[in-house]
N, CA, C, O and the ligand as a Tripos MOL2 file, in Angstrom:
@<TRIPOS>MOLECULE
protein
  253   251    64     0     0
PROTEIN
NO_CHARGES

@<TRIPOS>ATOM
      1 N          81.4520   72.7190   64.3150 N.3       1 MET1
      2 CA         81.0730   72.8150   65.7450 C.3       1 MET1
      3 C          82.2750   73.1870   66.6090 C.2       1 MET1
      4 O          82.1870   74.0080   67.5210 O.2       1 MET1
      5 N          83.4010   72.5520   66.2850 N.am      2 ALA2
      6 CA         84.6030   72.8580   67.0650 C.3       2 ALA2
      7 C          85.0030   74.3150   66.8970 C.2       2 ALA2
      8 O          85.4830   74.9570   67.8300 O.2       2 ALA2
      9 N          84.7950   74.8190   65.6920 N.am      3 VAL3
     10 CA         85.1350   76.2160   65.4400 C.3       3 VAL3
     11 C          84.2430   77.1320   66.2660 C.2       3 VAL3
     12 O          84.6870   78.1460   66.8050 O.2       3 VAL3
     13 N          82.9790   76.7460   66.3490 N.am      4 LEU4
     14 CA         82.0340   77.5530   67.1190 C.3       4 LEU4
     15 C          82.4420   77.6040   68.5980 C.2       4 LEU4
     16 O          82.4160   78.6580   69.2330 O.2       4 LEU4
     17 N          82.8230   76.4250   69.1250 N.am      5 VAL5
     18 CA         83.2400   76.3660   70.5310 C.3       5 VAL5
     19 C          84.4690   77.2310   70.7540 C.2       5 VAL5
     20 O          84.5770   77.9380   71.7550 O.2       5 VAL5
     21 N          85.3910   77.1620   69.8040 N.am      6 ARG6
     22 CA         86.6100   77.9470   69.9380 C.3       6 ARG6
     23 C          86.2930   79.4400   69.9070 C.2       6 ARG6
     24 O          86.8540   80.2260   70.6700 O.2       6 ARG6
     25 N          85.3890   79.8070   69.0170 N.am      7 ASP7
     26 CA         85.0000   81.2080   68.9480 C.3       7 ASP7
     27 C          84.3370   81.6630   70.2410 C.2       7 ASP7
     28 O          84.5820   82.7700   70.7220 O.2       7 ASP7
     29 N          83.4970   80.7990   70.7960 N.am      8 LEU8
     30 CA         82.8290   81.1510   72.0550 C.3       8 LEU8
     31 C          83.8490   81.3450   73.1730 C.2       8 LEU8
     32 O          83.7590   82.2830   73.9650 O.2       8 LEU8
     33 N          84.8190   80.4360   73.2170 N.am      9 LEU9
     34 CA         85.8630   80.5450   74.2360 C.3       9 LEU9
     35 C          86.6280   81.8480   74.0680 C.2       9 LEU9
     36 O          86.9620   82.5280   75.0380 O.2       9 LEU9
     37 N          86.8940   82.1770   72.8150 N.am     10 GLU10
     38 CA         87.6270   83.4030   72.5450 C.3      10 GLU10
     39 C          86.8510   84.6090   73.0520 C.2      10 GLU10
     40 O          87.4050   85.5080   73.6840 O.2      10 GLU10
     41 N          85.5480   84.6060   72.7570 N.am     11 VAL11
     42 CA         84.6990   85.7130   73.2060 C.3      11 VAL11
     43 C          84.6980   85.7930   74.7340 C.2      11 VAL11
     44 O          84.7850   86.8790   75.3080 O.2      11 VAL11
     45 N          84.5980   84.6420   75.3800 N.am     12 LEU12
     46 CA         84.5820   84.6180   76.8460 C.3      12 LEU12
     47 C          85.8830   85.1690   77.4130 C.2      12 LEU12
     48 O          85.8790   85.9290   78.3820 O.2      12 LEU12
     49 N          86.9990   84.7770   76.7980 N.am     13 ILE13
     50 CA         88.2890   85.2550   77.2810 C.3      13 ILE13
     51 C          88.3950   86.7720   77.1170 C.2      13 ILE13
     52 O          88.8600   87.4830   78.0080 O.2      13 ILE13
     53 N          87.9490   87.2440   75.9460 N.am     14 VAL14
     54 CA         87.9870   88.6900   75.7060 C.3      14 VAL14
     55 C          87.1200   89.4240   76.7230 C.2      14 VAL14
     56 O          87.5000   90.4740   77.2410 O.2      14 VAL14
     57 N          85.9470   88.8550   77.0000 N.am     15 LEU15
     58 CA         85.0630   89.4780   77.9900 C.3      15 LEU15
     59 C          85.7150   89.5060   79.3740 C.2      15 LEU15
     60 O          85.6450   90.5080   80.0860 O.2      15 LEU15
     61 N          86.3480   88.3900   79.7400 N.am     16 ALA16
     62 CA         86.9750   88.3120   81.0580 C.3      16 ALA16
     63 C          88.1030   89.3280   81.1780 C.2      16 ALA16
     64 O          88.2210   90.0210   82.1880 O.2      16 ALA16
     65 N          88.9260   89.4100   80.1460 N.am     17 VAL17
     66 CA         90.0380   90.3630   80.1700 C.3      17 VAL17
     67 C          89.4960   91.7870   80.1970 C.2      17 VAL17
     68 O          90.0130   92.6440   80.9130 O.2      17 VAL17
     69 N          88.4540   92.0310   79.4120 N.am     18 GLY18
     70 CA         87.8470   93.3560   79.3850 C.3      18 GLY18
     71 C          87.2910   93.7460   80.7440 C.2      18 GLY18
     72 O          87.4690   94.8790   81.1890 O.2      18 GLY18
     73 N          86.6190   92.8150   81.4020 N.am     19 ALA19
     74 CA         86.0560   93.0960   82.7190 C.3      19 ALA19
     75 C          87.1610   93.4010   83.7240 C.2      19 ALA19
     76 O          87.0190   94.2700   84.5840 O.2      19 ALA19
     77 N          88.2640   92.6670   83.5960 N.am     20 MET20
     78 CA         89.3940   92.8900   84.4900 C.3      20 MET20
     79 C          89.9470   94.2940   84.3030 C.2      20 MET20
     80 O          90.2280   95.0030   85.2690 O.2      20 MET20
     81 N          90.0960   94.6840   83.0360 N.am     21 LEU21
     82 CA         90.6110   96.0190   82.7380 C.3      21 LEU21
     83 C          89.6840   97.0920   83.2840 C.2      21 LEU21
     84 O          90.1320   98.0810   83.8650 O.2      21 LEU21
     85 N          88.3820   96.8850   83.0920 N.am     22 VAL22
     86 CA         87.4140   97.8650   83.5900 C.3      22 VAL22
     87 C          87.5410   97.9940   85.1050 C.2      22 VAL22
     88 O          87.5070   99.1000   85.6440 O.2      22 VAL22
     89 N          87.6860   96.8580   85.7880 N.am     23 THR23
     90 CA         87.8200   96.8820   87.2410 C.3      23 THR23
     91 C          89.0480   97.6710   87.6540 C.2      23 THR23
     92 O          88.9890   98.4930   88.5690 O.2      23 THR23
     93 N          90.1540   97.4210   86.9840 N.am     24 VAL24
     94 CA         91.4040   98.1100   87.3330 C.3      24 VAL24
     95 C          91.2680   99.6080   87.0850 C.2      24 VAL24
     96 O          91.6450  100.4240   87.9260 O.2      24 VAL24
     97 N          90.7260   99.9570   85.9210 N.am     25 VAL25
     98 CA         90.5850  101.3790   85.5840 C.3      25 VAL25
     99 C          89.6500  102.0630   86.5710 C.2      25 VAL25
    100 O          89.9060  103.1870   87.0030 O.2      25 VAL25
    101 N          88.5510  101.3730   86.9310 N.am     26 ARG26
    102 CA         87.6060  101.9540   87.8950 C.3      26 ARG26
    103 C          88.2760  102.1710   89.2370 C.2      26 ARG26
    104 O          88.0890  103.2040   89.8810 O.2      26 ARG26
    105 N          89.0520  101.1970   89.6480 N.am     27 ARG27
    106 CA         89.7240  101.3060   90.9400 C.3      27 ARG27
    107 C          90.6890  102.4850   90.9240 C.2      27 ARG27
    108 O          90.7770  103.2490   91.8850 O.2      27 ARG27
    109 N          91.4100  102.6160   89.8140 N.am     28 LEU28
    110 CA         92.3360  103.7430   89.6860 C.3      28 LEU28
    111 C          91.5700  105.0560   89.7470 C.2      28 LEU28
    112 O          91.9740  105.9920   90.4380 O.2      28 LEU28
    113 N          90.4680  105.1160   89.0240 N.am     29 ALA29
    114 CA         89.7060  106.3550   88.9730 C.3      29 ALA29
    115 C          89.0500  106.6350   90.3210 C.2      29 ALA29
    116 O          88.8240  107.7940   90.6710 O.2      29 ALA29
    117 N          88.7440  105.5890   91.0750 N.am     30 ALA30
    118 CA         87.9780  105.7550   92.3070 C.3      30 ALA30
    119 C          88.8120  106.3180   93.4520 C.2      30 ALA30
    120 O          88.2500  106.9190   94.3660 O.2      30 ALA30
    121 N          90.0880  106.1500   93.4360 N.am     31 GLY31
    122 CA         90.7800  106.6550   94.6120 C.3      31 GLY31
    123 C          92.2620  106.4140   94.6610 C.2      31 GLY31
    124 O          92.9900  107.1140   95.3640 O.2      31 GLY31
    125 N          92.7140  105.4260   93.9180 N.am     32 GLU32
    126 CA         94.1320  105.1570   94.0420 C.3      32 GLU32
    127 C          94.9600  106.1260   93.2270 C.2      32 GLU32
    128 O          96.1880  106.0440   93.1950 O.2      32 GLU32
    129 N          94.2690  107.0510   92.5630 N.am     33 LEU33
    130 CA         95.0030  108.1290   91.9140 C.3      33 LEU33
    131 C          95.3930  109.1960   92.9190 C.2      33 LEU33
    132 O          96.3200  109.9760   92.7010 O.2      33 LEU33
    133 N          94.6610  109.2130   94.0300 N.am     34 ARG34
    134 CA         95.0250  110.1480   95.0910 C.3      34 ARG34
    135 C          96.2610  109.5980   95.7850 C.2      34 ARG34
    136 O          96.1690  108.8880   96.7870 O.2      34 ARG34
    137 N          97.3730  109.9280   95.2520 N.am     35 VAL35
    138 CA         98.6210  109.3710   95.7620 C.3      35 VAL35
    139 C          98.9450  110.0040   97.1030 C.2      35 VAL35
    140 O          98.8420  111.2170   97.2880 O.2      35 VAL35
    141 N          99.3290  109.1680   98.0060 N.am     36 TYR36
    142 CA         99.7680  109.6760   99.2890 C.3      36 TYR36
    143 C         101.1910  110.1950   99.1560 C.2      36 TYR36
    144 O         102.0540  109.5170   98.5980 O.2      36 TYR36
    145 N         101.4320  111.3750   99.6580 N.am     37 ARG37
    146 CA        102.7710  111.9480   99.5210 C.3      37 ARG37
    147 C         103.4520  112.0720  100.8720 C.2      37 ARG37
    148 O         102.8370  112.3700  101.8960 O.2      37 ARG37
    149 N         104.7320  111.8320  100.8200 N.am     38 CYS38
    150 CA        105.5560  111.9160  102.0160 C.3      38 CYS38
    151 C         105.4780  113.3180  102.6040 C.2      38 CYS38
    152 O         105.4820  114.3060  101.8710 O.2      38 CYS38
    153 N         105.4090  113.4010  103.9110 N.am     39 SER39
    154 CA        105.3050  114.6980  104.5520 C.3      39 SER39
    155 C         106.6380  115.4270  104.5330 C.2      39 SER39
    156 O         106.6810  116.6410  104.7320 O.2      39 SER39
    157 N         107.7070  114.7180  104.3000 N.am     40 ALA40
    158 CA        109.0190  115.3500  104.3190 C.3      40 ALA40
    159 C         109.5340  115.6900  102.9190 C.2      40 ALA40
    160 O         110.0010  116.8030  102.6810 O.2      40 ALA40
    161 N         109.4470  114.7310  101.9980 N.am     41 CYS41
    162 CA        110.0470  114.9760  100.6860 C.3      41 CYS41
    163 C         108.9940  115.1490   99.6020 C.2      41 CYS41
    164 O         109.3370  115.4670   98.4630 O.2      41 CYS41
    165 N         107.7040  114.9440   99.9310 N.am     42 ALA42
    166 CA        106.5900  115.1800   99.0210 C.3      42 ALA42
    167 C         106.5890  114.2510   97.8230 C.2      42 ALA42
    168 O         105.8690  114.4940   96.8540 O.2      42 ALA42
    169 N         107.3700  113.2090   97.8710 N.am     43 ARG43
    170 CA        107.3280  112.2420   96.7830 C.3      43 ARG43
    171 C         106.2790  111.1850   97.1010 C.2      43 ARG43
    172 O         106.0220  110.8940   98.2690 O.2      43 ARG43
    173 N         105.6760  110.6140   96.0720 N.am     44 PRO44
    174 CA        104.6360  109.6240   96.3420 C.3      44 PRO44
    175 C         105.2020  108.3990   97.0310 C.2      44 PRO44
    176 O         106.2270  107.8540   96.6200 O.2      44 PRO44
    177 N         104.5290  107.9770   98.0760 N.am     45 THR45
    178 CA        104.9540  106.7800   98.7760 C.3      45 THR45
    179 C         103.7060  106.0070   99.1500 C.2      45 THR45
    180 O         102.6130  106.3790   98.7230 O.2      45 THR45
    181 N         103.8250  104.9690   99.9140 N.am     46 SER46
    182 CA        102.6690  104.1840  100.2880 C.3      46 SER46
    183 C         102.3600  104.3840  101.7540 C.2      46 SER46
    184 O         103.2540  104.3970  102.6010 O.2      46 SER46
    185 N         101.0600  104.5430  102.0440 N.am     47 ARG47
    186 CA        100.6770  104.6880  103.4430 C.3      47 ARG47
    187 C         100.7440  103.3590  104.1790 C.2      47 ARG47
    188 O         100.6120  103.2960  105.4020 O.2      47 ARG47
    189 N         100.9520  102.3020  103.4090 N.am     48 GLY48
    190 CA        101.0530  100.9960  104.0400 C.3      48 GLY48
    191 C         102.3400  100.8330  104.8340 C.2      48 GLY48
    192 O         102.4740   99.9240  105.6530 O.2      48 GLY48
    193 N         103.2700  101.7180  104.5780 N.am     49 TYR49
    194 CA        104.5400  101.6370  105.2860 C.3      49 TYR49
    195 C         104.6790  102.8190  106.2260 C.2      49 TYR49
    196 O         104.3100  103.9370  105.8680 O.2      49 TYR49
    197 N         105.1940  102.5980  107.3990 N.am     50 PRO50
    198 CA        105.3290  103.6900  108.3630 C.3      50 PRO50
    199 C         106.3930  104.7050  107.9580 C.2      50 PRO50
    200 O         106.3960  105.8370  108.4420 O.2      50 PRO50
    201 N         107.2840  104.3010  107.0810 N.am     51 ARG51
    202 CA        108.3450  105.2160  106.6930 C.3      51 ARG51
    203 C         108.3540  105.4160  105.1860 C.2      51 ARG51
    204 O         107.9650  104.5320  104.4230 O.2      51 ARG51
    205 N         108.8010  106.5820  104.7770 N.am     52 CYS52
    206 CA        108.8860  106.9080  103.3610 C.3      52 CYS52
    207 C         109.9120  106.0140  102.6850 C.2      52 CYS52
    208 O         110.9700  105.7170  103.2390 O.2      52 CYS52
    209 N         109.5700  105.5930  101.4760 N.am     53 ARG53
    210 CA        110.4970  104.7650  100.7130 C.3      53 ARG53
    211 C         111.7100  105.5570  100.2800 C.2      53 ARG53
    212 O         112.7890  105.0000  100.0770 O.2      53 ARG53
    213 N         111.5300  106.8610  100.1400 N.am     54 HIS54
    214 CA        112.5800  107.6890   99.5450 C.3      54 HIS54
    215 C         113.5210  108.2570  100.5970 C.2      54 HIS54
    216 O         114.7390  108.1230  100.4900 O.2      54 HIS54
    217 N         112.9540  108.8860  101.6040 N.am     55 CYS55
    218 CA        113.8120  109.5890  102.5470 C.3      55 CYS55
    219 C         113.8280  108.9170  103.9140 C.2      55 CYS55
    220 O         114.6430  109.2670  104.7670 O.2      55 CYS55
    221 N         112.9250  107.9440  104.1310 N.am     56 GLY56
    222 CA        112.9490  107.2010  105.3860 C.3      56 GLY56
    223 C         112.3230  107.9210  106.5490 C.2      56 GLY56
    224 O         112.3840  107.4350  107.6790 O.2      56 GLY56
    225 N         111.7130  109.0860  106.3010 N.am     57 SER57
    226 CA        111.0990  109.7920  107.4240 C.3      57 SER57
    227 C         109.7700  109.1350  107.7880 C.2      57 SER57
    228 O         109.0910  108.5770  106.9260 O.2      57 SER57
    229 N         109.4090  109.2000  109.0390 N.am     58 GLU58
    230 CA        108.1740  108.5700  109.4930 C.3      58 GLU58
    231 C         106.9760  109.3560  109.0020 C.2      58 GLU58
    232 O         106.9950  110.5850  108.9460 O.2      58 GLU58
    233 N         105.9310  108.6190  108.6460 N.am     59 GLN59
    234 CA        104.7190  109.2660  108.1550 C.3      59 GLN59
    235 C         103.7240  109.4010  109.3020 C.2      59 GLN59
    236 O         103.3840  108.4150  109.9570 O.2      59 GLN59
    237 N         103.2610  110.6200  109.5390 N.am     60 PRO60
    238 CA        102.3750  110.8410  110.7000 C.3      60 PRO60
    239 C         101.0460  110.1040  110.5930 C.2      60 PRO60
    240 O         100.4980  109.6660  111.6050 O.2      60 PRO60
    241 N         100.5110  109.9590  109.3530 N.am     61 ASP61
    242 CA         99.2030  109.2950  109.2540 C.3      61 ASP61
    243 C          99.3080  107.9810  108.4950 C.2      61 ASP61
    244 O          98.4140  107.6140  107.7320 O.2      61 ASP61
    245 N         100.4000  107.2870  108.7140 N.am     62 ALA62
    246 CA        100.5430  105.9660  108.0920 C.3      62 ALA62
    247 C          99.4710  105.0450  108.6180 C.2      62 ALA62
    248 O          99.0310  105.1790  109.7600 O.2      62 ALA62
    249 N          99.0500  104.1160  107.7920 N.am     63 LEU63
    250 CA         97.9960  103.1850  108.1890 C.3      63 LEU63
    251 C          98.5300  102.1630  109.1830 C.2      63 LEU63
    252 O          97.7860  101.2920  109.6340 O.2      63 LEU63
    253 ZN        110.0100  111.0450  101.9270 Zn       64 ZN64
@<TRIPOS>BOND
     1     1     2 1
     2     2     3 1
     3     3     4 2
     4     3     5 am
     5     5     6 1
     6     6     7 1
     7     7     8 2
     8     7     9 am
     9     9    10 1
    10    10    11 1
    11    11    12 2
    12    11    13 am
    13    13    14 1
    14    14    15 1
    15    15    16 2
    16    15    17 am
    17    17    18 1
    18    18    19 1
    19    19    20 2
    20    19    21 am
    21    21    22 1
    22    22    23 1
    23    23    24 2
    24    23    25 am
    25    25    26 1
    26    26    27 1
    27    27    28 2
    28    27    29 am
    29    29    30 1
    30    30    31 1
    31    31    32 2
    32    31    33 am
    33    33    34 1
    34    34    35 1
    35    35    36 2
    36    35    37 am
    37    37    38 1
    38    38    39 1
    39    39    40 2
    40    39    41 am
    41    41    42 1
    42    42    43 1
    43    43    44 2
    44    43    45 am
    45    45    46 1
    46    46    47 1
    47    47    48 2
    48    47    49 am
    49    49    50 1
    50    50    51 1
    51    51    52 2
    52    51    53 am
    53    53    54 1
    54    54    55 1
    55    55    56 2
    56    55    57 am
    57    57    58 1
    58    58    59 1
    59    59    60 2
    60    59    61 am
    61    61    62 1
    62    62    63 1
    63    63    64 2
    64    63    65 am
    65    65    66 1
    66    66    67 1
    67    67    68 2
    68    67    69 am
    69    69    70 1
    70    70    71 1
    71    71    72 2
    72    71    73 am
    73    73    74 1
    74    74    75 1
    75    75    76 2
    76    75    77 am
    77    77    78 1
    78    78    79 1
    79    79    80 2
    80    79    81 am
    81    81    82 1
    82    82    83 1
    83    83    84 2
    84    83    85 am
    85    85    86 1
    86    86    87 1
    87    87    88 2
    88    87    89 am
    89    89    90 1
    90    90    91 1
    91    91    92 2
    92    91    93 am
    93    93    94 1
    94    94    95 1
    95    95    96 2
    96    95    97 am
    97    97    98 1
    98    98    99 1
    99    99   100 2
   100    99   101 am
   101   101   102 1
   102   102   103 1
   103   103   104 2
   104   103   105 am
   105   105   106 1
   106   106   107 1
   107   107   108 2
   108   107   109 am
   109   109   110 1
   110   110   111 1
   111   111   112 2
   112   111   113 am
   113   113   114 1
   114   114   115 1
   115   115   116 2
   116   115   117 am
   117   117   118 1
   118   118   119 1
   119   119   120 2
   120   119   121 am
   121   121   122 1
   122   122   123 1
   123   123   124 2
   124   123   125 am
   125   125   126 1
   126   126   127 1
   127   127   128 2
   128   127   129 am
   129   129   130 1
   130   130   131 1
   131   131   132 2
   132   131   133 am
   133   133   134 1
   134   134   135 1
   135   135   136 2
   136   135   137 am
   137   137   138 1
   138   138   139 1
   139   139   140 2
   140   139   141 am
   141   141   142 1
   142   142   143 1
   143   143   144 2
   144   143   145 am
   145   145   146 1
   146   146   147 1
   147   147   148 2
   148   147   149 am
   149   149   150 1
   150   150   151 1
   151   151   152 2
   152   151   153 am
   153   153   154 1
   154   154   155 1
   155   155   156 2
   156   155   157 am
   157   157   158 1
   158   158   159 1
   159   159   160 2
   160   159   161 am
   161   161   162 1
   162   162   163 1
   163   163   164 2
   164   163   165 am
   165   165   166 1
   166   166   167 1
   167   167   168 2
   168   167   169 am
   169   169   170 1
   170   170   171 1
   171   171   172 2
   172   171   173 am
   173   173   174 1
   174   174   175 1
   175   175   176 2
   176   175   177 am
   177   177   178 1
   178   178   179 1
   179   179   180 2
   180   179   181 am
   181   181   182 1
   182   182   183 1
   183   183   184 2
   184   183   185 am
   185   185   186 1
   186   186   187 1
   187   187   188 2
   188   187   189 am
   189   189   190 1
   190   190   191 1
   191   191   192 2
   192   191   193 am
   193   193   194 1
   194   194   195 1
   195   195   196 2
   196   195   197 am
   197   197   198 1
   198   198   199 1
   199   199   200 2
   200   199   201 am
   201   201   202 1
   202   202   203 1
   203   203   204 2
   204   203   205 am
   205   205   206 1
   206   206   207 1
   207   207   208 2
   208   207   209 am
   209   209   210 1
   210   210   211 1
   211   211   212 2
   212   211   213 am
   213   213   214 1
   214   214   215 1
   215   215   216 2
   216   215   217 am
   217   217   218 1
   218   218   219 1
   219   219   220 2
   220   219   221 am
   221   221   222 1
   222   222   223 1
   223   223   224 2
   224   223   225 am
   225   225   226 1
   226   226   227 1
   227   227   228 2
   228   227   229 am
   229   229   230 1
   230   230   231 1
   231   231   232 2
   232   231   233 am
   233   233   234 1
   234   234   235 1
   235   235   236 2
   236   235   237 am
   237   237   238 1
   238   238   239 1
   239   239   240 2
   240   239   241 am
   241   241   242 1
   242   242   243 1
   243   243   244 2
   244   243   245 am
   245   245   246 1
   246   246   247 1
   247   247   248 2
   248   247   249 am
   249   249   250 1
   250   250   251 1
   251   251   252 2
@<TRIPOS>SUBSTRUCTURE
     1 MET1         2 RESIDUE 1 A MET
     2 ALA2         6 RESIDUE 1 A ALA
     3 VAL3        10 RESIDUE 1 A VAL
     4 LEU4        14 RESIDUE 1 A LEU
     5 VAL5        18 RESIDUE 1 A VAL
     6 ARG6        22 RESIDUE 1 A ARG
     7 ASP7        26 RESIDUE 1 A ASP
     8 LEU8        30 RESIDUE 1 A LEU
     9 LEU9        34 RESIDUE 1 A LEU
    10 GLU10       38 RESIDUE 1 A GLU
    11 VAL11       42 RESIDUE 1 A VAL
    12 LEU12       46 RESIDUE 1 A LEU
    13 ILE13       50 RESIDUE 1 A ILE
    14 VAL14       54 RESIDUE 1 A VAL
    15 LEU15       58 RESIDUE 1 A LEU
    16 ALA16       62 RESIDUE 1 A ALA
    17 VAL17       66 RESIDUE 1 A VAL
    18 GLY18       70 RESIDUE 1 A GLY
    19 ALA19       74 RESIDUE 1 A ALA
    20 MET20       78 RESIDUE 1 A MET
    21 LEU21       82 RESIDUE 1 A LEU
    22 VAL22       86 RESIDUE 1 A VAL
    23 THR23       90 RESIDUE 1 A THR
    24 VAL24       94 RESIDUE 1 A VAL
    25 VAL25       98 RESIDUE 1 A VAL
    26 ARG26      102 RESIDUE 1 A ARG
    27 ARG27      106 RESIDUE 1 A ARG
    28 LEU28      110 RESIDUE 1 A LEU
    29 ALA29      114 RESIDUE 1 A ALA
    30 ALA30      118 RESIDUE 1 A ALA
    31 GLY31      122 RESIDUE 1 A GLY
    32 GLU32      126 RESIDUE 1 A GLU
    33 LEU33      130 RESIDUE 1 A LEU
    34 ARG34      134 RESIDUE 1 A ARG
    35 VAL35      138 RESIDUE 1 A VAL
    36 TYR36      142 RESIDUE 1 A TYR
    37 ARG37      146 RESIDUE 1 A ARG
    38 CYS38      150 RESIDUE 1 A CYS
    39 SER39      154 RESIDUE 1 A SER
    40 ALA40      158 RESIDUE 1 A ALA
    41 CYS41      162 RESIDUE 1 A CYS
    42 ALA42      166 RESIDUE 1 A ALA
    43 ARG43      170 RESIDUE 1 A ARG
    44 PRO44      174 RESIDUE 1 A PRO
    45 THR45      178 RESIDUE 1 A THR
    46 SER46      182 RESIDUE 1 A SER
    47 ARG47      186 RESIDUE 1 A ARG
    48 GLY48      190 RESIDUE 1 A GLY
    49 TYR49      194 RESIDUE 1 A TYR
    50 PRO50      198 RESIDUE 1 A PRO
    51 ARG51      202 RESIDUE 1 A ARG
    52 CYS52      206 RESIDUE 1 A CYS
    53 ARG53      210 RESIDUE 1 A ARG
    54 HIS54      214 RESIDUE 1 A HIS
    55 CYS55      218 RESIDUE 1 A CYS
    56 GLY56      222 RESIDUE 1 A GLY
    57 SER57      226 RESIDUE 1 A SER
    58 GLU58      230 RESIDUE 1 A GLU
    59 GLN59      234 RESIDUE 1 A GLN
    60 PRO60      238 RESIDUE 1 A PRO
    61 ASP61      242 RESIDUE 1 A ASP
    62 ALA62      246 RESIDUE 1 A ALA
    63 LEU63      250 RESIDUE 1 A LEU
    64 ZN64       253 GROUP 0 **** ****
């Protein structure tokens, strides 16, 4: 019985990890692959910041 419970837990953990991976992959595929690029140096940066991480220039459409 204990072995059965352990196996069930293992399956649940695998399912949980699998679901997490699917969520991450879906999110990546859904839009976060569209990398925002700096208007000055064209390197990928984050729109969450008003300035480029690389060259420090201000981003016109920063969030
Ligand atoms: Zn830049």
